[in-house]
C-alpha positions in Angstrom: -86.2 1.1 45.4 -89.1 0.0 48.0 -90.9 2.8 49.7 -90.7 2.2 53.8 -94.3 0.7 54.6 -96.4 3.9 57.1 -97.1 3.1 60.8 -100.7 1.7 61.5 -100.5 2.0 65.4 -97.9 4.5 68.1 -96.2 3.5 70.3 -98.5 4.7 72.6 -100.9 2.4 71.0 -99.0 -0.6 71.2 -98.7 0.0 75.4 -102.2 0.3 75.8 -103.1 -3.2 74.0 -100.5 -4.5 75.5 -100.8 -3.3 79.0 -104.4 -4.6 79.2 -102.9 -8.6 79.5 -100.8 -8.3 82.5 -101.2 -9.6 85.3 -102.7 -6.0 87.8 -102.3 -8.4 91.2 -106.2 -9.1 92.5 -108.1 -5.8 92.7 -109.6 -5.2 96.3 -110.7 -8.3 97.6 -107.6 -10.2 97.9 -105.7 -5.9 99.3 -105.9 -7.7 102.8 -105.4 -10.8 102.2 -101.4 -9.7 100.3 -100.4 -7.3 103.0 -100.0 -10.0 105.7 -96.6 -12.6 105.6 -97.2 -15.5 106.9 -94.3 -16.7 108.4 -93.0 -18.2 112.0 -90.7 -16.2 114.4 -87.3 -18.0 115.5 -88.3 -18.8 119.7 -84.1 -18.4 120.1 -82.8 -15.4 118.1 -86.4 -13.7 116.6 -85.7 -14.2 112.8 -88.7 -14.2 111.3 -88.9 -17.2 108.8 -90.9 -17.9 105.9 -92.0 -21.6 105.9 -91.3 -24.4 108.4 -88.4 -26.4 106.1 -86.9 -23.3 105.9 -87.4 -23.2 109.9 -86.2 -26.8 109.9 -82.2 -25.7 107.4 -82.1 -22.8 109.9 -82.2 -24.8 112.9 -79.2 -27.2 111.5 -77.1 -23.8 110.0 -77.9 -21.6 113.2 -78.7 -23.4 116.6 -77.0 -27.2 115.7 -76.7 -28.0 120.0 -81.2 -26.8 120.0 -83.6 -29.3 118.4 -86.4 -27.4 116.6 -90.4 -28.4 118.6 -92.1 -28.5 115.9 -94.9 -28.7 118.1 -93.5 -25.1 119.8 -95.0 -23.2 116.5 -98.8 -25.2 115.6 -99.9 -21.7 117.5 -97.7 -19.8 115.0 -99.0 -21.1 112.4 -103.0 -21.6 113.8 -102.8 -17.6 113.8 -101.3 -16.7 110.9 -104.4 -18.8 109.6 -106.9 -17.3 111.4 -104.9 -14.0 110.0 -105.4 -14.9 107.0 -109.0 -16.0 107.4 -110.1 -13.5 108.3 -108.5 -10.4 105.7 -110.0 -13.2 102.9 -113.6 -12.7 105.1 -113.1 -8.9 105.6 -111.4 -8.5 101.8 -115.1 -10.1 99.8 -116.9 -7.6 102.8 -115.1 -4.7 100.8 -115.7 -6.1 97.1 -118.2 -3.4 96.4 -119.3 -5.9 94.5 -123.4 -5.6 94.3 -126.1 -8.6 93.6 -126.8 -9.1 90.0 -128.7 -6.3 88.1 -132.4 -6.7 87.5 -134.1 -5.0 84.3 
C-alpha cells in the first residue's frame, strides 16, 4: 500500500495565488466613470433604458401608436457623454500617481 502524498501548500496559499490573477475592477482611476450609467429616459413613460436600440424596441412594444424621434434623445446622449468625459478627467486627476522618480 502506498502512502498519501503530503500537501505542500495550504488552501489559504492556493487561494491567495488564484486571487492574484482575478480582475479587481479598474482601480481608483475608473471609479468615477463606473459610477455613471449611460441611459436614456423615455419621454412618455419616464422609464430608464440603456441604449437607443432598446429604446426602439421599447417604443414598438409599449408605445406602438407613437413614433420614435431620435433627435429628441440626442440631447440626452450629449449630456451623458459630457458626464462620462467629466468623470474621466476627474478620475485621472485623482489617481495619486507621481511622475518619474529620480534616483
